[in-house]
N, C-alpha and C positions, 0 to 999 in steps of 0.2 A: 504494500500500500504506500502511496505517496504521502509525503508530509502535508500536501495540500488538502488531504481528506480529513479536515478538522471536524466536520459535522457529518454524522451518520444518520440517515433516515431510517427510523424504526417502524414505519408502516402505518397501518390503518388508524392507530390511536392518535397520530399526529405528533408524537413525542420525538423531539430531535435530540439524539444522543451526541454529546460532545466529548472529544478526547480531553481528559483531565491530566495535566502534566505534573511531574514531580513526585511520583510514587515509587515505593519499593515493594517487590513481591518476592516472597520466599516459598519455593515449592516444597510441600510436605507430602511424603510418600507413606501411605498406610498409617495405621494407628500408632505404630511405634514412634513416628515423628510427630503426628498430629496431636494426640492426646496430651503429651507432656507440655507442648507449647500452649494449648488452650487452657489447661488447668493452671499453668504458671501465670498466664495473663489474668485469669480470674482471681488467683491468689493475690496478685498485685493491684487489683482494681481499687480505685479510690472513690469513685462516684457512681458508676453505673455499669451493669452488665445486661445486654440484650441478647437472647439466644433463641434461635428457631431450629427445630430438627424434625425430620420425618419419624425417625425411630429413636426411642429412648427405652432401653431395657434395664431391668433391675438386676444386672449382673455386675461383674467386678468393674467394668467401665462405667456403667450407670451409677454405681455406688460411689466411685471416685468423683464423678461429676457432681453428684448430690453433695458430697462433703465439701467440694470447692464452692458450690453455690451457697450452701448453708453458712460456710465460714465468711463469705463476702457479705451476706445479708446481716449476720450478727455484728459485722464491723460498721453497719450503717449504709452499706452500698445499696443503691436501688437495683433490684434484680427482677427482670422480666423474662419469663420463659414461655415459649409456645411450642407445643408438640402436636402432631397430627393424631386425630382420634382413631384412625385405622391403623397407622403404623406403630402407635404406642398404646395398646389397649389394656395392658395388664399391670399397671403400676399399683402397688399396694397402698392401703390407707396410711400406713405408718410412713412410707416414703413421701407421700404427698403432704400429709399433715405437718410433718416436721419442717418442710420448706415453707408452707403457707403461714404457719404459726410464727416463723421467724421474719415474715414480711415479704417473702417472695410472691410476686404476682404470677401465678401459674395458670396458663390458659390452654385449652384444648381446641384445636381447629376441627369443627364439625364432629363433635363427639358422637360416635355411632352407637347403634344398638345391635345386639346379637339376636339372630334368628336361629332357633334350635342349636344354640351354642356356637354358631358360626358368625364371623364378622361379615357385615354387609356394607354397602356403600363405598366400594373401592374406586369409584370414578371421581375425578376432580379433587384429588387430594393435595394437601400442602406438602410438597416434596422438597422444599428448600432446606439448605443447611447453612446457617449464617450465625456468626457470633460477632458482636461489637462490644469492645471494652473501653469505657471512659471516652467514647467517641473518637478515639485516636488509633485504635488497633482493631482490625477486623480479620475474620476467617471466613472464606467461602469455598465450597467444594462439594464433594459427594460422600463424605465420611459421616456415618451415623454414630450414635453413642451406644455401641454394643461390642461385646467381646469378639465377635466374628471378624472384626477389623484388625485383630492382632494375630501375628504369625503362630503363636502357641495355641491358637484355637484348633489347629490341625488342618487337614486337607480342604476343609470348607472355608478357611480364612480368606478374606477378600483382598484383592489387589485394587488400591484406590488412591486418590489424590485430593489435596486441598491446597490452598494458598494462605499464607499469613501476609497481611497487607498493612502498610502504614503510608501516610501521605494524604493529600486532599481528597482522593476518591473515597476515603473512609467516611467523610461527611455525607456523601450521597448515599452510601450503604446504610449509614446510621438513620438518616431521615426516612428512608424506605422502611427499615425495620420498625421504627416507631409508628409509622402509619399502619403497618400490618398488624401490630399488636393492639392498636387503638380500635380495631374492628370489634374487640371484645366488650365495648360499651363503656370505656373510661370517659368518653365524652370529648367534645371538641375543645373545651377549655383546657383540659389536661393535655391534649395533643398540641395545642398552640403553644403552651408553656414549654413543653419539652422540645418541640421543633425550634422555637425561638432561641432556646439555649444553645441548640446545635448551630444555628445560623450565626449566632454572635461569637462563636468560638472558631477562629480561623486556624486551620491546620497547616503547619509549615511543610514545605517540600522535604521529602526524606530520601528521594532517589531520582532516577532518570527515566522511569517508565511512564508512558502515557497509558491511560486506561479509561474504560467506561463500564458501567454496571447495567446489565440488561436483564429484564425479567419477563416472564410470561404469565398471563392471567386469562380469565375466561370472559373478559368484558372489553377492555380497551386495547390490550396488548396480547392478542391471541397468537401471533406468530413472530414476535420480535426476535427470539433466539434463533429460530430457523432462518429468518431473513439474514441475520448476521453470518451464519454459516454459508449460506448460498452466495452472499456478496463476497466473502473472503475466498471461497473456492473459485469464483468467477475471476477474481483478480490475481490468483496464484499463477506464477510463472515458472517455478522450479520444483516445489515439493508441497504435498499435502499429506499430513499424517493425522489420522483420527483413531483414537482408542475409545471405544464406547461399548458399554456392557450390554445394552438392550438395543439392537440395531434392526430397525425396520422403518426407515424414513419414508417420507412422501416422495411422490414421483418427481417433483421438481428438484429436490435435493439429490436424488439418484442421478438425474440427468446432468446436473452440474458436475458431479464426480466423473461421469463418463466423458463429458466434453473436455474436462481438464486433462484426463488421461490421453484422450485422442490428440490433443494439441501438444503433447510431449511432457506434461507435468508428471512427476512421479507421485502417484496417488497410492498411499498405503493405508489399509484398514487393519486395525487390531481388534478382533472380536473374541467372544467367548468360545473356548474349546472345551472347557470343563464347567459348563454353566450350572448355576444354582437351581435353575429350572429348565428341564429339557426342552420345553417349547421355545425357549430363547434361541437355541442353536437351530432348531427346525425352521423357525421363521426366517432367521438371517440366511440360512443356506438356500432358501428359495430364490435369493437374489444373486447367488454366486455366478451362475452362467452369465447373466446379464452384465455383471460388473467385470468379470474376468475377460470376456470377449472384447471389452472396450479398452483393456490394458490396465485396469485397476488391480493392484496386488493385495491379496487377502492373507492375513496371518491369524491363526487361532491360538490364543494364549492358553497353554495347557497345564501350567503349574498348579493353578487353583482358580476359583471363580474370579473373573474380572468384573469389577464394579466401577471402574473409572469412567469419567465423562470429560475427556480432555482432547484438545486438537491443536495443531499448529499449521500455519501456511507460510511458505517461504522462510525467511530468516528473521522476521520481526513480529508477526501476528500469532497470538496464542489465545486459547480460552480454557478456563477451568470452571466447573460449576456442578450443578445438580441435574442438569437436563440430559436425559438419554436421547437417542435419536430413534424414538419409537412413537406409536400413536398416543400412548398415555402422556409422555412428556411434551410432545410437540403439539398436541391438540386438546389436552384435558387438565393436566396437573398444573399447580403453581410452582414455578421454577425460577432459579436465579443463577446467572453466570457472570464472571468478570471477563472482559476482553482486554488483552494486554498487548501493547506495542512496545517491545523491548527486545533488543538482540540478545542480550545475556540470558534473559529468562527463556527465550525461545531455544537457544542453544542447549541450555540445561535440560529443558523438557525433551528436546530431540535426543539428547544423549540417553536419557532414561528410557524413552520409548524404543530407541535403537537397540539398547541392551535387551529389552523384552523380546523384540523381533529376532535377535540373533541367538539368544540363549534359552528362551522359554516358549517359543512359538513354533507351530507347524505351519509352513507355507502351503496354501491350498493352490493346486495346479488344475488346469482344465482337464488334464488326463485323469485326475482323481474322480472326476464326475462323469467319465465316459461311459460308465456302466449303467447309467440311468436310462430307462426306457424313453425313447425320444417322443413318442406320442403323449405319454403322461407328462413329460416336461413341457410340451407345447400347451397342453390343457392347463397345467398348473400356472404357467407363465401368463396365460390369458387372464386368469382370475386374479393373480397377484398384481398384474399391471393395472387392472381396473380398481382393485382395492387401494393400491397406492395412490392412484389418481383421485379417488373420490373420498377417502376417509377424512381428510381435513374438512370437507364440506359436510359429510355425514355427522361429524362430531358436533356441529352446530345444531343439529336436529335433536340431540339428546337433552334431557332436562338440565337446566342450568340455573339452579337456585343460587341466591347470594348467600353462600355459607359464611358462618361467623366463627370467630375464636371466642369461646365462652370460658368464664372462670371454672376451674376444675370442680367436678362433683366428687366428693369423697366416696370411695367404694363402700358398698353394703348399706349405707344409710340414705343416699340420695341427697345428703346435706351439702350445700355449697360451702366450700372451704372459706374460712375466715381470711380476709386480706391482711390480717396482722395489724400491728400498730400503725396509726396514721402518721404519715411523714410529709414533709413539704417537698413537692416535686422540684422546686427551684433550688433546693439545697445542693 
């Protein structure tokens, strides 16, 4: 991308995304790097912690997060937590009550109900993973708070990425997170006070990276993240590397990959070879013929389940976030990515992904697929083509209620958790 591309059009909602200069990004690989950095940042918090996650389990990682949040709240730090009701369904009363009684504002996005003991309502989930500490340090990525993001979990441990961020872009992430948690009914006066405090606090440059923060929702910004992927691939001249756990993108994104490969760009996809759900590999493999014949190279990561959602184009553009390239993330869920323009970060990410491709992946060749029955392949391709073409439109036909983040309900009693002692938001 050229330096002249200062403003990025994010589409239908009319939001204009601007490159924000002066940031520093540190790539964090897996829970071994991510959890200590987040927990340390929370331990050092002086004013505020805002945290969103899809999954929070009450295992050793969830308990470590609980201890960090509880410690911050007891020091007088304002702590706001939002989890997804589908992704984090089984937190105990003791876990929640100890936080809320210490003053943690704990919200659940679209708390679901079980039908015959099964979770329902799996569409349009809050899938973001964001932490902002004191409005000066942020974390964005794909790592949840669960032990399966640590290598000692065993063969099912996930391979994933996040970034630690400082610099002016943190202010944009902070304002977004405050707006998101305000949906829980704190009121506009509360929101105005908190946002005004953010706007009055200038964040000094900490590095040389340009960046912008891009999100997806079900109302104004329905395809912003996908548009950024397509624009970056369209602009690529040398290389495209995408590592994505759940890969079944729309027709236009597939076509951009094919066009890039045909014009000589090296397009590499790193997908799941040992998926946590078998349907993931089946769905992605339906696209293999179409991509390989255009010159796209496909690598299946085989060490353990791949959970990452990262990409890079040429030697400057990169993205890290929560968005998969599948119908749920691209058309239904609430997602958040950071887009980074920085040569050093791009090279670091490229080195990490190159190591995966060289040492931990099986390259898929067209000859590996030669045994498939050609008639079945043609029939399957017909239906896959039309599904990819129409699912973004079909997603708009599904029910689209304005879901809310509600104060946590304590298990067993249905009682709303106490918000704890009253505090001055401006403090």
